[in-house]
Structure formats: C-alpha cells, structure tokens
N, C-alpha and C positions, 0 to 999 in steps of 0.2 A: 428609460422612462418609468412614469411608478403609473399603475391604476389601480385604481379603490372598490372597496366589496362592498355593496349597501349591505345592510344586515340589520334584520326585522326579528326581537326575538320578542314572544310572546310569556308572557308569565301570569301562574296563579298571583289574586291579591293579597295573601300568605306573605310570597315571595318578597324578602327586602329590596326595593331597587337596585342598590348596590350589590347585591348578590343573585340578583336577574343574569346569567349566562346562557351559554352555550346549554353546558351541564344538567343545566336546572331549570332551562325555558321546555313548556309545553310544545312550541313548533319555535321553531328556525330557518328563518329562510333567507337565502341572496344571491342576488345578483351582481354583478361588472357591470361598476358607471365607467366611466368616461373619466366624469372629474368632481370634485366635492360635492359641488351643488347638485351634483347625481343622484347624492346620497340624501338629499332633502326631499326628493320628489318619487311619487311610482312605488311608497309602502302604502301610501291605500288602495293602491285597485290591486296590491300584490294581497291584502288581506281580504277587503270585498268580496274574493275571489275563495275565499277556505267556508267552514262548515262553523270556524272560528267566528266571522266577523257577528255571528247575531251576541259572544260572551264576551267582546272585548269591551270594558266598560265596567260589565255587570260581575267578573267572577278572574277580570284577566284583565293587563295591560300592556303595551305596549313598549318594547324599549329598540331606540332604532342607533347604530350605531356605522364608521364609517372607519373603515378598515384601510392602509394603504398596504398593496401587494407589490413586489417590485419585477415587473418584468423581466423575460430572461434576453440574455444579451447574447 
C-alpha cells in the first residue's frame, strides 16, 4: 500500500516557482497523509502556526506538493 507525504515549501518571491525545491525553500514542512486528498488541505493550519504567516503573500509564497512513498512490506 502507498502513503503520501504532503509537503509545504515556503520560498522567497525572488525564487522562480520551478526552482522552489526543498533545497531552496526558506521553510519546509512535511506531514504524512493517508491519500492524495489529504495533500490538499491542512497546509493552511500548518503555516498559520508559524512566524512565516505574516510574510506569505508579501515577501514569500507557498508551493505545495504531494509525494508518494512506498510502505515497507
């Protein structure tokens, strides 16, 4: 069975969207979710609990990804 990791990347406005990766992001948050639908919600709460909430939309932006991970059998 496969699981998913929801990833929220916070990147500076000067970083092009295609270059916003784990390495270039100023903040990376990851959480395991049960399915792809789980990747689409919950990230707002994750960011709202950080100091970055005031910067998003002004000096930085969010990029979300859903990554499939294989469960050990």
